[in-house]
N, C-alpha and C positions, 0 to 999 in steps of 0.2 A: 080834683082827682086826676092823677096822672095815669094814662094808659101805657102799659109796657108789654110789648110782644114777647112771649116766652122764648122766641128764637134767640133773642139777645142773651138770655140766660144760658142757653145751649152753646152759643158761640163763645161766650166768655169762659165757660168751664172747659170747653175743648182746648182753647188756647192755654188756659191755666194748667191743665193736666200735662200737656206737652212741655210747657216751660219749666215747671217745678221739678219734673222728673229728670231734666237735663242740666238745670242750673239752680243751685241752692240759693236760698235767700241770703241777703248780705250779712245778716246777723250770724248765721251759721258759718259762712265763709270766714268771717272775722274770728269767731271763737275757735274754729279748727286750726286756723293759721297761727293764732296766738298760743294755742295749746302746744304746738310743736316747740315754741320757744321756751315755754314754762316747764316742759317735761324734763325730768332729771335722768331717767333711765335711758341709756343709749338705744336699747331695743325699742322702747316706747317712742322715743324721738324718731327712730327710723320708720316705725309704723305710721306715725302721724304725718311724716313727710310723704309717705305713699298715699295717704288719704288726700293730702293737698294736691298731689300729682293727679290722682284719680278725678278730683273735682275739675281740674284744669282740662283734662282730656275729655271729660263728659261734656263740658261747655263748648269746647272748640270743635269737637267732632260729632256733636249731637248723639252721644251714646248715653243711655240711662246711667245716672250716677250710682245706682244699685240695681242688681238684677231683679230684686223683689220690688216691683213698682207699686205695690201696696193695694189695699182696699180703700176706695175713695170715701173719706169722711168729710162731710160738708156741714158747716155752720152758716145758715143763711138768715140774715136779719131783713125783714120785709117792712118797709114803711107802711103805716096804716092808710096812707093816701095813695097807694099804688093799686091799680086794678090790672091784673094780668089778662091779656087777650091772646088769641091764637093757639090756645091749647092748655093742657094741664101742666101746672108748674113742676110737679114731681116727675112727670114724663119728660119734661124739657131738661130737667137736671140730669136724669139718667141718659138722655140722648147726648148731652154734652160730654159726659164721661165716656159713653160708647164711642163717639167719634174721636175723642182725644186719644183713647187707648188704641184705636184702630189706625188712625192717621200718624200717630207718634210711634207706631210699632212697639208698643209697651206690652209687657207681659200681662196676660189675663189670668188672674189668680182666684176669681170668685166662683164658688160652687153654689148652686141654687138651693140646695137643701143640705143641712149640716150632717145628715146621716147618709143619705143616698149619694151625695158628693159628685154630682155631674156638673162639670164646668159650664158656666153660662156663655163662655166664649167671647164676652165683650166687656168683662170686668164690672158689670152691673148685676144687681142693684147697688147703688151707693148707700151709705149710712148717712141719713140727713137729720139735722137738728134745726128746727125752725124757731124763730122768735119774731113777734110783732113789735115794732118800735115806732116812734113818732117820725113824721116826715114822709117824703115821696121818693126816697132812694132805696135801693136794694144793695146790701153789703154781703158779699160772698167770700167765705174763707174755705179753701180746699186743703186738706191734709191727707195725702196718700200714705196710709199706715202699713208698714211692713210687719209681718207677724213673728219674726224672730224676737223682737222686743215686745210686741203686743202680748205674746204668750207669757211674758215675765211679769205682767202687771197684776196688782192685787187690790182687794178691798178688805179693810179691817173695820169691824163694828166695835169700836172701843166704848168703854164706860166713861161717862163724863169725869169721873174721879181720876182717870188716867191723864187727863189734861194734855198740855203741850209736850210734856216729856214722853207721854205715850205716843203722841203723833211722831215725834222724832224717832222713837224706837221702831215704830211700824215702817217708816220710810227706810231706815237703815237696814232693817230685816229684809225688806223687799229687794233692795239693791244688792245686798250681800248674797241672797239666794239666787238672784239673776246672774251674777258673776259674768262670765264671758258670753253667755247665751244672748245677751241683749246687744251685742256688738258695740262694746264701749270704745271710745268715750261716748257717754249717753247724755241725753237731756231727760230730766225727771220732772214730770208733771204731777202735782199733788192737789187733790181736792179735799177740802175739809168742810164738813157740815152737810146740810140737806138731809137726804135719805139714802138708802142703799144705792139706788140708781143715780141720784143727783151727784153724789161725790165722785162717781166714776166719770160722769159727763164733765164735771168741773176739772178733773184731772186731765181729761182729753183736751178740753179747751185751753188749759194752761199751756199745753205744748204748742199751741198756735200763737201764743204771745211772743213778741220780740224777745229773743233769749238774752239780749243785752240789757233789757229793762228790769226794773225792780217794782215790786208791789207798791201801791200808793198808801197802803196801810202800814204804819211804822213797825208793829210787832211782826207782821208777815214778812216785810222786807228783811228784818233781822233774822227771821227763821230761815229764809232762803239762803242767806249768807252762811249761817251756821251749818245748815244741812250740806251745802256744797263743800264746806271745809271738812266735815266729818266723813262724807262719802269719799273724798279724795285722800283720806287717810286709811281707807280700807285696803289699799295696795292691789286692787284688781288691775288697774292700768289699761292702756290701749290694747284692744283685742283680748283682754283678760290675761296678758302675759307679764303683768307686773308693771308698777310705775305709779306716778302721781295723778295723772289725768284720767281718772275713772269717769268723771262727769264734767260736762262743759257748763251746765247751768241747772238750777233748780227753780222752777216756776210754781208758785202756790196760789190757788184761788180758794176763797171761802164763801160760805152761804149760811143763812140762818138754819137752825136745826131744832129738834125736839129736846125738851128738858131731860129726857132719859137717854139721850144718845150722843155719840161722837163718831159719826162715820168718817172714814179716811180712805180715799182712793189714791192709788199710786199707778200712774200710767207712764211706763218707761218707753223712751224712743231711742233708737240707735243714733249714731253721729250725724246721719243725714237730716233727720228731723224736718222733713219737707213741709212747708206751709206757705201759702200764697193767698193774698186777699185782693179783691177788686170791688169797686163801687160802680153801680150802674144807675 
């Protein structure tokens, strides 16, 4: 059994929150830079050039890459041979976010109650997804999620008879309806299977996958390619002003489901798609 002081979790998340809000992951930098070369619309190419310039300024001058520094979404995999000491793990996670958003001078966007809407003033609580895995390590993934794109996300409860064609239609419908509101070029996370809530979590987790990677499941990898091509034929383009580069990537995750259902979650993220992981 490995003892791990929860202060290490707080320290890691503090650093991660500051880092990813100022410097995008290498996969997103590559995709945005390449998109500028692929874009055929002069206006779209200009907009993508501005996004590249924005990334460079954010990194060099430690200015947030987007004014919406997001609500902290955390996926934490805890090895079953880890014993936390020094406090409560959930308190430690929120403390790390609290310190990161304070010390990084990041915008605090979280309200404590969805109706009363009083700001918590420290960007907590985070949204936390736990899983217990083998081993004595802790893997943390942080994804600060802005709500311009979050608000454009959808869940479709399809009939099994609609099959993969129904899935494609659902994704294209969600993206078309999102239009410029999701701050394209976007990354589209898709979760297929599970239950109502599981497909949404799958779609969220899909956004944290390296956006240059492909699914290890052959038909899913093919689906990712096809959906990306079809989305980029919608003509929405960078900033919704027309062009080819509406999406930078489509990541799809699947899970077992009930014989009577075909849940599909679509979680859209803007071009920054912040995600960072660390092992402790």
